[in-house]
PDB file of N, CA, C and O in Angstrom:
ATOM      1  N   MET A   1       0.843  -1.172   0.000  1.00  0.00           N
ATOM      2  CA  MET A   1       0.000   0.000   0.000  1.00  0.00           C
ATOM      3  C   MET A   1       0.891   1.239   0.000  1.00  0.00           C
ATOM      4  O   MET A   1       1.896   1.293   0.710  1.00  0.00           O
ATOM      5  N   CYS A   2       0.521   2.209  -0.785  1.00  0.00           N
ATOM      6  CA  CYS A   2       1.287   3.449  -0.884  1.00  0.00           C
ATOM      7  C   CYS A   2       0.473   4.606  -0.323  1.00  0.00           C
ATOM      8  O   CYS A   2      -0.747   4.659  -0.483  1.00  0.00           O
ATOM      9  N   LEU A   3       1.152   5.513   0.323  1.00  0.00           N
ATOM     10  CA  LEU A   3       0.505   6.688   0.893  1.00  0.00           C
ATOM     11  C   LEU A   3       1.165   7.947   0.370  1.00  0.00           C
ATOM     12  O   LEU A   3       2.367   7.970   0.106  1.00  0.00           O
ATOM     13  N   ALA A   4       0.374   8.983   0.226  1.00  0.00           N
ATOM     14  CA  ALA A   4       0.913  10.315  -0.046  1.00  0.00           C
ATOM     15  C   ALA A   4       0.887  11.062   1.281  1.00  0.00           C
ATOM     16  O   ALA A   4      -0.133  11.073   1.970  1.00  0.00           O
ATOM     17  N   ILE A   5       1.991  11.677   1.635  1.00  0.00           N
ATOM     18  CA  ILE A   5       2.148  12.331   2.933  1.00  0.00           C
ATOM     19  C   ILE A   5       2.169  13.844   2.750  1.00  0.00           C
ATOM     20  O   ILE A   5       2.882  14.348   1.882  1.00  0.00           O
ATOM     21  N   PRO A   6       1.395  14.578   3.555  1.00  0.00           N
ATOM     22  CA  PRO A   6       1.425  16.038   3.452  1.00  0.00           C
ATOM     23  C   PRO A   6       2.636  16.634   4.159  1.00  0.00           C
ATOM     24  O   PRO A   6       3.092  16.126   5.184  1.00  0.00           O
ATOM     25  N   GLY A   7       3.137  17.708   3.596  1.00  0.00           N
ATOM     26  CA  GLY A   7       4.246  18.435   4.195  1.00  0.00           C
ATOM     27  C   GLY A   7       4.251  19.869   3.706  1.00  0.00           C
ATOM     28  O   GLY A   7       3.537  20.224   2.768  1.00  0.00           O
ATOM     29  N   LYS A   8       5.069  20.690   4.354  1.00  0.00           N
ATOM     30  CA  LYS A   8       5.135  22.123   4.051  1.00  0.00           C
ATOM     31  C   LYS A   8       6.423  22.442   3.299  1.00  0.00           C
ATOM     32  O   LYS A   8       7.506  22.023   3.708  1.00  0.00           O
ATOM     33  N   ILE A   9       6.303  23.179   2.206  1.00  0.00           N
ATOM     34  CA  ILE A   9       7.459  23.608   1.425  1.00  0.00           C
ATOM     35  C   ILE A   9       8.217  24.672   2.223  1.00  0.00           C
ATOM     36  O   ILE A   9       7.653  25.705   2.581  1.00  0.00           O
ATOM     37  N   VAL A  10       9.507  24.412   2.500  1.00  0.00           N
ATOM     38  CA  VAL A  10      10.305  25.378   3.261  1.00  0.00           C
ATOM     39  C   VAL A  10      11.457  25.958   2.442  1.00  0.00           C
ATOM     40  O   VAL A  10      12.048  26.965   2.831  1.00  0.00           O
ATOM     41  N   GLU A  11      11.776  25.334   1.319  1.00  0.00           N
ATOM     42  CA  GLU A  11      12.857  25.819   0.462  1.00  0.00           C
ATOM     43  C   GLU A  11      12.622  25.275  -0.944  1.00  0.00           C
ATOM     44  O   GLU A  11      12.181  24.138  -1.109  1.00  0.00           O
ATOM     45  N   ILE A  12      12.919  26.092  -1.957  1.00  0.00           N
ATOM     46  CA  ILE A  12      12.723  25.670  -3.346  1.00  0.00           C
ATOM     47  C   ILE A  12      14.004  25.893  -4.137  1.00  0.00           C
ATOM     48  O   ILE A  12      14.647  26.937  -4.024  1.00  0.00           O
ATOM     49  N   ASP A  13      14.364  24.898  -4.937  1.00  0.00           N
ATOM     50  CA  ASP A  13      15.478  25.003  -5.879  1.00  0.00           C
ATOM     51  C   ASP A  13      14.869  24.916  -7.276  1.00  0.00           C
ATOM     52  O   ASP A  13      14.674  23.822  -7.806  1.00  0.00           O
ATOM     53  N   THR A  14      14.568  26.073  -7.872  1.00  0.00           N
ATOM     54  CA  THR A  14      13.884  26.093  -9.166  1.00  0.00           C
ATOM     55  C   THR A  14      14.727  25.468 -10.268  1.00  0.00           C
ATOM     56  O   THR A  14      14.185  24.879 -11.203  1.00  0.00           O
ATOM     57  N   LYS A  15      16.036  25.590 -10.169  1.00  0.00           N
ATOM     58  CA  LYS A  15      16.919  25.027 -11.190  1.00  0.00           C
ATOM     59  C   LYS A  15      16.786  23.500 -11.247  1.00  0.00           C
ATOM     60  O   LYS A  15      16.780  22.914 -12.330  1.00  0.00           O
ATOM     61  N   LYS A  16      16.680  22.866 -10.086  1.00  0.00           N
ATOM     62  CA  LYS A  16      16.562  21.401 -10.020  1.00  0.00           C
ATOM     63  C   LYS A  16      15.114  20.930  -9.926  1.00  0.00           C
ATOM     64  O   LYS A  16      14.860  19.727  -9.859  1.00  0.00           O
ATOM     65  N   GLN A  17      14.164  21.863  -9.921  1.00  0.00           N
ATOM     66  CA  GLN A  17      12.742  21.553  -9.758  1.00  0.00           C
ATOM     67  C   GLN A  17      12.513  20.682  -8.519  1.00  0.00           C
ATOM     68  O   GLN A  17      11.763  19.707  -8.552  1.00  0.00           O
ATOM     69  N   SER A  18      13.179  21.062  -7.431  1.00  0.00           N
ATOM     70  CA  SER A  18      13.011  20.324  -6.187  1.00  0.00           C
ATOM     71  C   SER A  18      12.752  21.296  -5.048  1.00  0.00           C
ATOM     72  O   SER A  18      12.988  22.499  -5.161  1.00  0.00           O
ATOM     73  N   ALA A  19      12.266  20.744  -3.959  1.00  0.00           N
ATOM     74  CA  ALA A  19      11.983  21.559  -2.783  1.00  0.00           C
ATOM     75  C   ALA A  19      12.277  20.741  -1.541  1.00  0.00           C
ATOM     76  O   ALA A  19      12.229  19.511  -1.563  1.00  0.00           O
ATOM     77  N   THR A  20      12.581  21.438  -0.459  1.00  0.00           N
ATOM     78  CA  THR A  20      12.695  20.796   0.841  1.00  0.00           C
ATOM     79  C   THR A  20      11.317  20.855   1.477  1.00  0.00           C
ATOM     80  O   THR A  20      10.711  21.920   1.586  1.00  0.00           O
ATOM     81  N   VAL A  21      10.833  19.693   1.893  1.00  0.00           N
ATOM     82  CA  VAL A  21       9.501  19.580   2.480  1.00  0.00           C
ATOM     83  C   VAL A  21       9.651  19.207   3.946  1.00  0.00           C
ATOM     84  O   VAL A  21      10.357  18.258   4.289  1.00  0.00           O
ATOM     85  N   ASP A  22       8.976  19.966   4.810  1.00  0.00           N
ATOM     86  CA  ASP A  22       8.985  19.720   6.253  1.00  0.00           C
ATOM     87  C   ASP A  22       7.745  18.901   6.603  1.00  0.00           C
ATOM     88  O   ASP A  22       6.614  19.348   6.414  1.00  0.00           O
ATOM     89  N   TYR A  23       7.980  17.694   7.118  1.00  0.00           N
ATOM     90  CA  TYR A  23       6.879  16.802   7.491  1.00  0.00           C
ATOM     91  C   TYR A  23       6.545  16.891   8.977  1.00  0.00           C
ATOM     92  O   TYR A  23       5.670  16.172   9.460  1.00  0.00           O
ATOM     93  N   GLY A  24       7.227  17.757   9.695  1.00  0.00           N
ATOM     94  CA  GLY A  24       7.001  17.894  11.128  1.00  0.00           C
ATOM     95  C   GLY A  24       7.875  16.936  11.912  1.00  0.00           C
ATOM     96  O   GLY A  24       8.414  15.976  11.362  1.00  0.00           O
ATOM     97  N   GLY A  25       8.008  17.198  13.179  1.00  0.00           N
ATOM     98  CA  GLY A  25       8.808  16.340  14.040  1.00  0.00           C
ATOM     99  C   GLY A  25      10.283  16.308  13.673  1.00  0.00           C
ATOM    100  O   GLY A  25      10.988  15.353  14.000  1.00  0.00           O
ATOM    101  N   GLY A  26      10.750  17.352  12.992  1.00  0.00           N
ATOM    102  CA  GLY A  26      12.154  17.418  12.610  1.00  0.00           C
ATOM    103  C   GLY A  26      12.502  16.686  11.321  1.00  0.00           C
ATOM    104  O   GLY A  26      13.670  16.632  10.938  1.00  0.00           O
ATOM    105  N   THR A  27      11.506  16.124  10.650  1.00  0.00           N
ATOM    106  CA  THR A  27      11.750  15.379   9.413  1.00  0.00           C
ATOM    107  C   THR A  27      11.594  16.287   8.204  1.00  0.00           C
ATOM    108  O   THR A  27      10.521  16.841   7.965  1.00  0.00           O
ATOM    109  N   LYS A  28      12.674  16.436   7.442  1.00  0.00           N
ATOM    110  CA  LYS A  28      12.663  17.215   6.204  1.00  0.00           C
ATOM    111  C   LYS A  28      13.296  16.369   5.113  1.00  0.00           C
ATOM    112  O   LYS A  28      14.298  15.691   5.341  1.00  0.00           O
ATOM    113  N   ARG A  29      12.703  16.413   3.923  1.00  0.00           N
ATOM    114  CA  ARG A  29      13.220  15.655   2.788  1.00  0.00           C
ATOM    115  C   ARG A  29      13.063  16.478   1.513  1.00  0.00           C
ATOM    116  O   ARG A  29      12.226  17.377   1.440  1.00  0.00           O
ATOM    117  N   LYS A  30      13.875  16.158   0.517  1.00  0.00           N
ATOM    118  CA  LYS A  30      13.744  16.774  -0.805  1.00  0.00           C
ATOM    119  C   LYS A  30      12.619  16.076  -1.565  1.00  0.00           C
ATOM    120  O   LYS A  30      12.406  14.872  -1.415  1.00  0.00           O
ATOM    121  N   ALA A  31      11.904  16.844  -2.382  1.00  0.00           N
ATOM    122  CA  ALA A  31      10.861  16.287  -3.248  1.00  0.00           C
ATOM    123  C   ALA A  31      10.918  16.992  -4.592  1.00  0.00           C
ATOM    124  O   ALA A  31      11.245  18.176  -4.670  1.00  0.00           O
ATOM    125  N   ASN A  32      10.599  16.264  -5.642  1.00  0.00           N
ATOM    126  CA  ASN A  32      10.507  16.830  -6.975  1.00  0.00           C
ATOM    127  C   ASN A  32       9.190  17.601  -7.065  1.00  0.00           C
ATOM    128  O   ASN A  32       8.135  17.063  -6.729  1.00  0.00           O
ATOM    129  N   VAL A  33       9.242  18.851  -7.512  1.00  0.00           N
ATOM    130  CA  VAL A  33       8.034  19.680  -7.595  1.00  0.00           C
ATOM    131  C   VAL A  33       7.691  20.045  -9.041  1.00  0.00           C
ATOM    132  O   VAL A  33       7.002  21.035  -9.285  1.00  0.00           O
ATOM    133  N   SER A  34       8.169  19.254  -9.989  1.00  0.00           N
ATOM    134  CA  SER A  34       7.932  19.568 -11.400  1.00  0.00           C
ATOM    135  C   SER A  34       6.475  19.384 -11.818  1.00  0.00           C
ATOM    136  O   SER A  34       6.074  19.892 -12.866  1.00  0.00           O
ATOM    137  N   LEU A  35       5.673  18.671 -11.027  1.00  0.00           N
ATOM    138  CA  LEU A  35       4.281  18.410 -11.393  1.00  0.00           C
ATOM    139  C   LEU A  35       3.303  19.460 -10.885  1.00  0.00           C
ATOM    140  O   LEU A  35       2.160  19.510 -11.340  1.00  0.00           O
ATOM    141  N   VAL A  36       3.738  20.300  -9.947  1.00  0.00           N
ATOM    142  CA  VAL A  36       2.842  21.286  -9.339  1.00  0.00           C
ATOM    143  C   VAL A  36       3.536  22.639  -9.226  1.00  0.00           C
ATOM    144  O   VAL A  36       4.762  22.715  -9.144  1.00  0.00           O
ATOM    145  N   ALA A  37       2.751  23.691  -9.224  1.00  0.00           N
ATOM    146  CA  ALA A  37       3.287  25.044  -9.023  1.00  0.00           C
ATOM    147  C   ALA A  37       3.227  25.344  -7.529  1.00  0.00           C
ATOM    148  O   ALA A  37       2.144  25.401  -6.947  1.00  0.00           O
ATOM    149  N   VAL A  38       4.392  25.537  -6.908  1.00  0.00           N
ATOM    150  CA  VAL A  38       4.441  25.748  -5.460  1.00  0.00           C
ATOM    151  C   VAL A  38       5.244  26.988  -5.112  1.00  0.00           C
ATOM    152  O   VAL A  38       6.042  27.494  -5.900  1.00  0.00           O
ATOM    153  N   LYS A  39       4.996  27.453  -3.899  1.00  0.00           N
ATOM    154  CA  LYS A  39       5.792  28.543  -3.337  1.00  0.00           C
ATOM    155  C   LYS A  39       6.092  28.173  -1.888  1.00  0.00           C
ATOM    156  O   LYS A  39       5.435  27.305  -1.314  1.00  0.00           O
ATOM    157  N   ILE A  40       7.074  28.827  -1.309  1.00  0.00           N
ATOM    158  CA  ILE A  40       7.428  28.565   0.084  1.00  0.00           C
ATOM    159  C   ILE A  40       6.206  28.819   0.964  1.00  0.00           C
ATOM    160  O   ILE A  40       5.526  29.837   0.832  1.00  0.00           O
ATOM    161  N   GLY A  41       5.945  27.874   1.860  1.00  0.00           N
ATOM    162  CA  GLY A  41       4.795  27.961   2.750  1.00  0.00           C
ATOM    163  C   GLY A  41       3.614  27.123   2.298  1.00  0.00           C
ATOM    164  O   GLY A  41       2.699  26.874   3.082  1.00  0.00           O
ATOM    165  N   ASP A  42       3.620  26.679   1.031  1.00  0.00           N
ATOM    166  CA  ASP A  42       2.545  25.815   0.540  1.00  0.00           C
ATOM    167  C   ASP A  42       2.639  24.439   1.190  1.00  0.00           C
ATOM    168  O   ASP A  42       3.721  23.976   1.550  1.00  0.00           O
ATOM    169  N   TYR A  43       1.488  23.801   1.332  1.00  0.00           N
ATOM    170  CA  TYR A  43       1.432  22.409   1.759  1.00  0.00           C
ATOM    171  C   TYR A  43       1.188  21.552   0.529  1.00  0.00           C
ATOM    172  O   TYR A  43       0.383  21.900  -0.335  1.00  0.00           O
ATOM    173  N   VAL A  44       1.892  20.425   0.458  1.00  0.00           N
ATOM    174  CA  VAL A  44       1.763  19.529  -0.688  1.00  0.00           C
ATOM    175  C   VAL A  44       1.618  18.089  -0.214  1.00  0.00           C
ATOM    176  O   VAL A  44       2.030  17.739   0.892  1.00  0.00           O
ATOM    177  N   LEU A  45       1.022  17.260  -1.073  1.00  0.00           N
ATOM    178  CA  LEU A  45       1.028  15.820  -0.870  1.00  0.00           C
ATOM    179  C   LEU A  45       2.213  15.265  -1.634  1.00  0.00           C
ATOM    180  O   LEU A  45       2.385  15.565  -2.815  1.00  0.00           O
ATOM    181  N   VAL A  46       3.036  14.456  -0.972  1.00  0.00           N
ATOM    182  CA  VAL A  46       4.216  13.880  -1.608  1.00  0.00           C
ATOM    183  C   VAL A  46       4.057  12.364  -1.659  1.00  0.00           C
ATOM    184  O   VAL A  46       3.776  11.712  -0.654  1.00  0.00           O
ATOM    185  N   HIS A  47       4.246  11.825  -2.861  1.00  0.00           N
ATOM    186  CA  HIS A  47       4.190  10.380  -3.072  1.00  0.00           C
ATOM    187  C   HIS A  47       5.400   9.968  -3.894  1.00  0.00           C
ATOM    188  O   HIS A  47       5.638  10.517  -4.970  1.00  0.00           O
ATOM    189  N   ALA A  48       6.160   9.014  -3.400  1.00  0.00           N
ATOM    190  CA  ALA A  48       7.332   8.477  -4.104  1.00  0.00           C
ATOM    191  C   ALA A  48       8.312   9.575  -4.508  1.00  0.00           C
ATOM    192  O   ALA A  48       8.931   9.508  -5.569  1.00  0.00           O
ATOM    193  N   GLY A  49       8.445  10.591  -3.645  1.00  0.00           N
ATOM    194  CA  GLY A  49       9.413  11.655  -3.903  1.00  0.00           C
ATOM    195  C   GLY A  49       8.925  12.775  -4.798  1.00  0.00           C
ATOM    196  O   GLY A  49       9.687  13.689  -5.114  1.00  0.00           O
ATOM    197  N   PHE A  50       7.661  12.722  -5.216  1.00  0.00           N
ATOM    198  CA  PHE A  50       7.085  13.757  -6.073  1.00  0.00           C
ATOM    199  C   PHE A  50       5.938  14.459  -5.354  1.00  0.00           C
ATOM    200  O   PHE A  50       5.056  13.807  -4.794  1.00  0.00           O
ATOM    201  N   ALA A  51       5.953  15.793  -5.371  1.00  0.00           N
ATOM    202  CA  ALA A  51       4.797  16.557  -4.897  1.00  0.00           C
ATOM    203  C   ALA A  51       3.727  16.405  -5.972  1.00  0.00           C
ATOM    204  O   ALA A  51       3.940  16.780  -7.125  1.00  0.00           O
ATOM    205  N   ILE A  52       2.574  15.854  -5.591  1.00  0.00           N
ATOM    206  CA  ILE A  52       1.544  15.559  -6.589  1.00  0.00           C
ATOM    207  C   ILE A  52       0.319  16.457  -6.489  1.00  0.00           C
ATOM    208  O   ILE A  52      -0.512  16.482  -7.396  1.00  0.00           O
ATOM    209  N   GLN A  53       0.206  17.199  -5.380  1.00  0.00           N
ATOM    210  CA  GLN A  53      -0.965  18.057  -5.201  1.00  0.00           C
ATOM    211  C   GLN A  53      -0.668  19.118  -4.157  1.00  0.00           C
ATOM    212  O   GLN A  53       0.007  18.851  -3.163  1.00  0.00           O
ATOM    213  N   VAL A  54      -1.175  20.323  -4.385  1.00  0.00           N
ATOM    214  CA  VAL A  54      -1.083  21.392  -3.391  1.00  0.00           C
ATOM    215  C   VAL A  54      -2.343  21.320  -2.531  1.00  0.00           C
ATOM    216  O   VAL A  54      -3.451  21.184  -3.049  1.00  0.00           O
ATOM    217  N   LEU A  55      -2.163  21.413  -1.213  1.00  0.00           N
ATOM    218  CA  LEU A  55      -3.275  21.380  -0.258  1.00  0.00           C
ATOM    219  C   LEU A  55      -3.409  22.728   0.426  1.00  0.00           C
ATOM    220  O   LEU A  55      -2.443  23.486   0.521  1.00  0.00           O
ATOM    221  N   ASP A  56      -4.627  23.026   0.909  1.00  0.00           N
ATOM    222  CA  ASP A  56      -4.722  24.195   1.772  1.00  0.00           C
ATOM    223  C   ASP A  56      -4.271  23.774   3.172  1.00  0.00           C
ATOM    224  O   ASP A  56      -4.265  22.587   3.496  1.00  0.00           O
ATOM    225  N   GLU A  57      -3.900  24.740   3.989  1.00  0.00           N
ATOM    226  CA  GLU A  57      -3.312  24.444   5.296  1.00  0.00           C
ATOM    227  C   GLU A  57      -4.250  23.629   6.178  1.00  0.00           C
ATOM    228  O   GLU A  57      -3.804  22.713   6.869  1.00  0.00           O
ATOM    229  N   LYS A  58      -5.533  23.947   6.162  1.00  0.00           N
ATOM    230  CA  LYS A  58      -6.493  23.225   7.007  1.00  0.00           C
ATOM    231  C   LYS A  58      -6.536  21.744   6.630  1.00  0.00           C
ATOM    232  O   LYS A  58      -6.490  20.875   7.500  1.00  0.00           O
ATOM    233  N   GLU A  59      -6.622  21.466   5.343  1.00  0.00           N
ATOM    234  CA  GLU A  59      -6.666  20.081   4.874  1.00  0.00           C
ATOM    235  C   GLU A  59      -5.379  19.336   5.241  1.00  0.00           C
ATOM    236  O   GLU A  59      -5.423  18.177   5.653  1.00  0.00           O
ATOM    237  N   ALA A  60      -4.241  20.005   5.089  1.00  0.00           N
ATOM    238  CA  ALA A  60      -2.957  19.387   5.432  1.00  0.00           C
ATOM    239  C   ALA A  60      -2.889  19.075   6.925  1.00  0.00           C
ATOM    240  O   ALA A  60      -2.467  17.983   7.307  1.00  0.00           O
ATOM    241  N   GLN A  61      -3.298  20.016   7.773  1.00  0.00           N
ATOM    242  CA  GLN A  61      -3.245  19.803   9.224  1.00  0.00           C
ATOM    243  C   GLN A  61      -4.182  18.676   9.653  1.00  0.00           C
ATOM    244  O   GLN A  61      -3.838  17.882  10.528  1.00  0.00           O
ATOM    245  N   GLU A  62      -5.369  18.604   9.037  1.00  0.00           N
ATOM    246  CA  GLU A  62      -6.311  17.523   9.358  1.00  0.00           C
ATOM    247  C   GLU A  62      -5.722  16.164   8.976  1.00  0.00           C
ATOM    248  O   GLU A  62      -5.848  15.195   9.725  1.00  0.00           O
ATOM    249  N   THR A  63      -5.085  16.099   7.821  1.00  0.00           N
ATOM    250  CA  THR A  63      -4.477  14.848   7.367  1.00  0.00           C
ATOM    251  C   THR A  63      -3.321  14.449   8.273  1.00  0.00           C
ATOM    252  O   THR A  63      -3.192  13.277   8.627  1.00  0.00           O
ATOM    253  N   LEU A  64      -2.475  15.410   8.656  1.00  0.00           N
ATOM    254  CA  LEU A  64      -1.366  15.117   9.568  1.00  0.00           C
ATOM    255  C   LEU A  64      -1.876  14.628  10.924  1.00  0.00           C
ATOM    256  O   LEU A  64      -1.295  13.715  11.510  1.00  0.00           O
ATOM    257  N   ALA A  65      -2.951  15.227  11.421  1.00  0.00           N
ATOM    258  CA  ALA A  65      -3.529  14.799  12.696  1.00  0.00           C
ATOM    259  C   ALA A  65      -4.037  13.361  12.593  1.00  0.00           C
ATOM    260  O   ALA A  65      -3.885  12.580  13.533  1.00  0.00           O
ATOM    261  N   LEU A  66      -4.632  13.014  11.469  1.00  0.00           N
ATOM    262  CA  LEU A  66      -5.114  11.650  11.255  1.00  0.00           C
ATOM    263  C   LEU A  66      -3.951  10.657  11.235  1.00  0.00           C
ATOM    264  O   LEU A  66      -4.043   9.586  11.835  1.00  0.00           O
ATOM    265  N   PHE A  67      -2.856  11.005  10.551  1.00  0.00           N
ATOM    266  CA  PHE A  67      -1.674  10.138  10.541  1.00  0.00           C
ATOM    267  C   PHE A  67      -1.129   9.955  11.956  1.00  0.00           C
ATOM    268  O   PHE A  67      -0.776   8.841  12.343  1.00  0.00           O
ATOM    269  N   ARG A  68      -1.057  11.032  12.726  1.00  0.00           N
ATOM    270  CA  ARG A  68      -0.550  10.932  14.107  1.00  0.00           C
ATOM    271  C   ARG A  68      -1.434   9.997  14.943  1.00  0.00           C
ATOM    272  O   ARG A  68      -0.937   9.191  15.730  1.00  0.00           O
ATOM    273  N   GLU A  69      -2.752  10.122  14.756  1.00  0.00           N
ATOM    274  CA  GLU A  69      -3.685   9.271  15.491  1.00  0.00           C
ATOM    275  C   GLU A  69      -3.489   7.797  15.112  1.00  0.00           C
ATOM    276  O   GLU A  69      -3.483   6.926  15.981  1.00  0.00           O
ATOM    277  N   MET A  70      -3.331   7.526  13.820  1.00  0.00           N
ATOM    278  CA  MET A  70      -3.115   6.146  13.372  1.00  0.00           C
ATOM    279  C   MET A  70      -1.820   5.587  13.947  1.00  0.00           C
ATOM    280  O   MET A  70      -1.776   4.430  14.365  1.00  0.00           O
ATOM    281  N   LEU A  71      -0.761   6.401  13.970  1.00  0.00           N
ATOM    282  CA  LEU A  71       0.516   5.947  14.522  1.00  0.00           C
ATOM    283  C   LEU A  71       0.417   5.667  16.017  1.00  0.00           C
ATOM    284  O   LEU A  71       1.008   4.706  16.510  1.00  0.00           O
ATOM    285  N   SER A  72      -0.326   6.499  16.738  1.00  0.00           N
ATOM    286  CA  SER A  72      -0.455   6.275  18.178  1.00  0.00           C
ATOM    287  C   SER A  72      -1.246   5.002  18.459  1.00  0.00           C
ATOM    288  O   SER A  72      -0.954   4.297  19.425  1.00  0.00           O
ATOM    289  N   LEU A  73      -2.237   4.699  17.633  1.00  0.00           N
ATOM    290  CA  LEU A  73      -2.998   3.461  17.807  1.00  0.00           C
ATOM    291  C   LEU A  73      -2.124   2.249  17.515  1.00  0.00           C
ATOM    292  O   LEU A  73      -2.231   1.225  18.190  1.00  0.00           O
ATOM    293  N   GLN A  74      -1.266   2.362  16.519  1.00  0.00           N
ATOM    294  CA  GLN A  74      -0.370   1.267  16.158  1.00  0.00           C
ATOM    295  C   GLN A  74       0.627   0.997  17.285  1.00  0.00           C
ATOM    296  O   GLN A  74       0.979  -0.156  17.534  1.00  0.00           O
ATOM    297  N   GLU A  75       1.082   2.043  17.962  1.00  0.00           N
ATOM    298  CA  GLU A  75       2.029   1.879  19.064  1.00  0.00           C
ATOM    299  C   GLU A  75       1.398   1.151  20.244  1.00  0.00           C
ATOM    300  O   GLU A  75       2.099   0.499  21.018  1.00  0.00           O
ATOM    301  N   ASP A  76       0.075   1.257  20.388  1.00  0.00           N
ATOM    302  CA  ASP A  76      -0.629   0.609  21.489  1.00  0.00           C
ATOM    303  C   ASP A  76      -0.811  -0.888  21.265  1.00  0.00           C
ATOM    304  O   ASP A  76      -1.159  -1.611  22.198  1.00  0.00           O
ATOM    305  N   VAL A  77      -0.583  -1.360  20.053  1.00  0.00           N
ATOM    306  CA  VAL A  77      -0.809  -2.778  19.734  1.00  0.00           C
ATOM    307  C   VAL A  77       0.346  -3.621  20.188  1.00  0.00           C
ATOM    308  O   VAL A  77       0.333  -4.838  20.004  1.00  0.00           O
TER     309      VAL A  77
END
């Protein structure tokens, strides 16, 4: 099963069509942003290293909260 994870764009390298995405909790990774038009501060869904969709902040925060809840339930098992 594959998941797309929301994160916030914190840095953009237009020459390489990549961006640094902050997933929270100190986790930051590079993602290819050639498929979407983004700016610093945007939230995106990232799948397999590619930003595939721009999200509004509310939707991104709700999705992140859901992931956190799922992870906490998994830790209880």
